[in-house]
C-alpha positions in Angstrom: 30.9 22.8 20.4 30.7 19.2 19.3 29.1 16.7 21.7 31.1 13.5 22.4 29.9 10.4 20.6 29.2 8.5 23.7 26.9 11.3 24.9 24.9 11.2 21.7 24.6 7.4 21.9 23.5 7.6 25.5 20.8 10.2 24.7 19.5 8.2 21.7 19.2 5.1 23.9 17.3 7.0 26.6 14.8 8.7 24.2 11.8 6.6 23.2 11.5 6.0 19.5 9.1 8.3 17.6 7.6 5.2 15.9 7.3 3.0 18.9 3.9 1.4 18.9 1.9 0.4 22.0 -0.8 -2.2 22.2 -4.0 -0.6 21.0 -2.5 2.2 18.9 -4.3 3.0 15.7 -2.5 2.2 12.4 -3.8 2.4 8.8 -3.8 0.2 5.8 -1.7 1.8 3.0 -1.8 -0.8 0.3 -4.8 -1.8 -1.9 -6.3 -5.2 -1.3 -4.4 -5.9 1.9 -5.3 -9.2 3.4 -6.3 -9.7 7.0 -4.7 -13.1 7.6 -5.5 -15.8 10.2 -1.8 -16.7 10.6 1.5 -14.9 10.2 2.2 -16.5 6.8 1.7 -15.1 3.3 -0.3 -18.2 2.2 -2.6 -18.2 5.3 -6.3 -18.0 4.8 -7.7 -14.4 4.5 -10.4 -13.3 6.9 -11.0 -10.1 5.0 -9.6 -7.8 2.3 -8.9 -4.4 3.6 -9.0 -1.1 1.8 -6.5 1.8 1.8 -7.1 4.0 4.8 -8.9 1.5 7.0 -7.9 1.8 10.6 -6.6 -1.1 12.6 -5.6 -1.5 16.2 -1.9 -2.6 16.5 -1.3 -5.4 19.0 2.3 -6.6 18.5 5.1 -7.2 16.0 5.3 -10.9 14.9 7.9 -12.9 13.1 8.6 -12.6 9.4 7.5 -9.0 9.1 3.9 -9.6 10.1 2.1 -7.6 12.7 -0.8 -8.7 15.0 -3.8 -6.4 14.5 -7.4 -6.3 15.4 -10.4 -4.4 13.8 -11.7 -1.5 15.8 -14.4 -2.7 18.2 -13.4 -6.3 17.8 -11.2 -8.6 20.0 -10.1 -11.2 17.5 -6.4 -10.9 16.5 -5.3 -11.3 12.9 -2.1 -10.7 11.0 -1.1 -8.1 8.3 2.2 -7.8 6.5 4.0 -4.8 7.9 4.8 -3.2 4.5 1.0 -2.7 4.1 0.7 -0.6 7.2 1.2 3.0 8.0 1.3 5.1 11.1 -0.7 7.8 9.4 -3.9 7.7 7.5 -3.2 8.1 3.7 -3.9 11.5 2.3 -7.2 11.5 0.4 -8.2 14.0 -2.2 -11.7 14.8 -3.4 -12.3 13.8 -7.0 -14.7 16.6 -8.2 -16.1 14.5 -11.1 -17.8 12.1 -8.8 -17.5 13.8 -5.3 -15.6 10.7 -3.9 -12.4 10.7 -2.0 -9.4 9.1 -3.9 -6.1 7.8 -2.6 -3.6 10.0 -4.4 -0.9 7.2 -4.8 -3.5 4.8 -6.2 -4.9 7.3 -8.5 -1.5 8.3 -9.8 -0.7 4.7 -10.7 -4.1 3.7 -12.0 -4.0 3.0 -15.7 -0.3 3.7 -15.9 0.1 1.0 -18.5 -2.5 2.4 -20.8 -1.5 6.0 -20.2 1.9 5.1 -21.5 0.4 3.3 -24.5 0.6 6.0 -27.1 -0.3 5.9 -30.7 3.3 5.3 -31.6 3.3 2.2 -29.3 0.2 1.0 -31.2 2.0 1.4 -34.5 4.9 -0.7 -33.3 2.4 -3.3 -32.0 0.7 -3.6 -35.4 3.8 -5.4 -36.8 3.5 -8.2 -34.2 0.2 -10.0 -33.8 0.9 -10.9 -30.2 1.9 -7.4 -29.2 -1.1 -5.9 -31.0 -3.5 -8.3 -29.2 -1.8 -7.4 -25.9 -2.2 -3.7 -26.5 -5.9 -4.1 -27.4 -6.5 -6.3 -24.4 -4.8 -3.7 -22.2 -7.1 -0.9 -23.5 -10.2 -3.2 -23.1 -9.2 -4.0 -19.5 -8.9 -0.3 -18.7 -12.4 0.3 -20.1 -13.8 -2.6 -18.1 -12.0 -1.4 -14.9 -13.5 2.1 -15.3 -17.0 0.7 -15.2 -16.5 -1.1 -11.9 -17.9 0.9 -8.9 -16.9 0.8 -5.3 -20.4 -0.5 -4.5 -19.8 -3.5 -6.8 -16.4 -4.2 -5.2 -18.0 -4.1 -1.8 -20.8 -6.4 -2.9 -18.2 -8.9 -4.4 -16.2 -8.9 -1.1 -19.4 -9.5 0.9 -20.4 -12.4 -1.3 -16.9 -13.9 -0.9 -17.2 -13.2 2.9 -14.1 -11.1 2.8 -15.7 -7.7 3.5 -14.9 -5.9 6.7 -18.1 -4.8 8.3 -17.9 -1.5 10.1 -17.9 -1.6 13.9 -21.4 -0.8 15.5 
């Protein structure tokens, strides 16, 4: 038996949305280097740079796709672009080589440019000085990036006063 359309519409309006957020609900950062902004504008000053998986307390939806948020244990309200937020903590996997947890999406895309840079691509680049230099620079950048540790990134963010200190 098929339900009348008006009944389905009425039921859908009466049921609360599964994704309806309430003030104080926990949400998570899902994008790398997400900025905690002092105003709801992309060019606003950043109070901090957030990491994937960091929890935030949702306060309200704001104009232009921004959301009002606060850090756990803090009362100050900041802004984060909604596309950088998730209702669920990102899935982390343990990287057995170092024993650290790794965001699976970030790991899958890390080094994508150099992983796709095969020997055949290098041979094509040899015929063009600018392409050859770009290919070598890309490989050098990948080597440099592999040497940067999480502790060094944290130290840099602290020096720039953009680190988020854990709540006491």
